[in-house]
N, C-alpha and C positions, 0 to 999 in steps of 0.2 A: 791226469789230463783235465778231468772235470774241475778240479781245484784251480788249476791254472786258468781255465775259461771263466771261472766265478771271479777270480782276482781281476783279470782283464776287463770283465763287465763293471766291476766296482770302480775301476780306474777311469773307464770311459765315462761312467755317470758323474764321477767327480769332476772330470775335465769339462763336461757339458755345463756344469754348474759354475765351476771356478773361472773359466776363460771369460765369460761375459762380465762377471763381477770385477775381474781384473781390468778389463777394458773400460768399465764404467768408472772405476777409481782413477785410471789414468786421464780420462776425460775431465773429471772433477779437478785434478791436480793441475792440468794444463789451463783450465778455466779460472783458476785461482789468480793466475797472472793478470788477466784482464781487469779484474776487480781492483787489485792493488794498484796497477798503473793508471787506471782511470781516476782512481782516488788522488793520486799523485798529480795527475794533469788538472784536476779540480783545484787543488790547493795551489799549484803553480799559477794557474790563470788568475785566481783571486789575488795572489800576491802581486803578479804583473799590473792588474787593474789598480790596486791600491797605490802603485808607484806612478802609474802613467795615465790613469783614468780611462782606460780602454782595455778590451780583451785583445789577445793576438791570435790570428788565424795561423794554422800549421797544416800544410798539405800532407796527405797520407804517407806514412812511412812504416814498413816498406811499401812501395807504390802499388803492389799487387797483394792480394790476400794470400798469406802463407798456407800452405797445404798441411799435411800431416806431420811435418817435421819443422823444428825452429829454424829461424833464419836470423842473420845479423841485422842490427838496427843501426842504420847510418843517419844521425840526426841531421836534418836539414837546418838552415839558418834560423827558422822560427823556433823549432824545438830547442836549439841551442840557446836562443835568447830568453826562453822560458826557464831553461835549466833542467829540461827533461831529457834524461838518459837512462833507459832501463838497463839493469845489469845483464850482461851476457846476451844470449840470443833470445828472440821472442817468438811466440806462436801466433801473435796477433799483429794486424797492421792497425796503427793509430793515426787519428787525425782530429783537427779542431776547426770548426766552422764558426765564423763571427757574423752577427747580424750587421746590416748596413750602417746602423749608428754606432757599431762597436760596444753596445750596452748589453748584449747578451751572446751567449755562445753555446755550441753543442760540441761535445767531445764524444767520439764514438770509436769503435774498434770492431774489426771483423777477422775471421780466420775459418778455414775449413779443416779444423783439427782432426776430424775423423776421416778426412779425404772421401766423402761421400758425394761431393758435388753440391751440397747444401751448406752455405756459410752460416756460422754462428755469429750473430750481431749483437753487440752490447753498446750502451751509451747512456747519456744523461744530457738534459738541456738546462740551461739557465735562461729563461725568457728575458727579452729586453724590457724596458719600461712600459711598453704598450702591451705586453704579454705575448708577443709573437715569438715563435720558436723557429729557428733556422735549421735547415736540412743538414745532416751530418756530411762529413768528407768521405767516410767509408761505405755508407749505405744504409744507416738506420732509417726506418720508416718514421717520418716526423710524427704522425698521429700516435705512434707507440712510445714516444720519448716523454720522460717525466724528469723530476728533479732528483730522482734516486738512480743510482747505477743499477741497470736492469737489462734483460734481453730487449731488443728494439727491432724486431723484424717480423716477417711472416714466414711460416713453413716450420718444419720439424727441426731444422738446423739452429734455431734460436732458443731452444728449450734449455733449462738449466739442468745439467747433468748430475 
């Protein structure tokens, strides 16, 4: 009986260590999606601008931030014009805001992938000729945006997992 209790104690300790590590790896895996898709959006916006001399705004899709599970991405006409279509379901909502002169843009994304009520926000900004940055469609804090894809909000939900 004592041996059985020792084995159960060892299994319990391993579970206490392994479960949080597994959840952390899941979060990193889901977060990898946003980096890839925002990079694609950046390239597509630059291609669009080289052809039309302006950036194209795209309202958030999905319109509400996804929770802990993936949802389908139904491209709106702007994303279709850009050629942005993620493969399969997505964990993040994506949007592109364009400055009034269409010479700068902000692409951002958000999700509550751990379903804790604190969204994880990512984005980057390309300032217009005057150096102004436009607020994102999904909720990135303008002051936190820069030219690299990075977390862009306040609170613990924006940390890099």
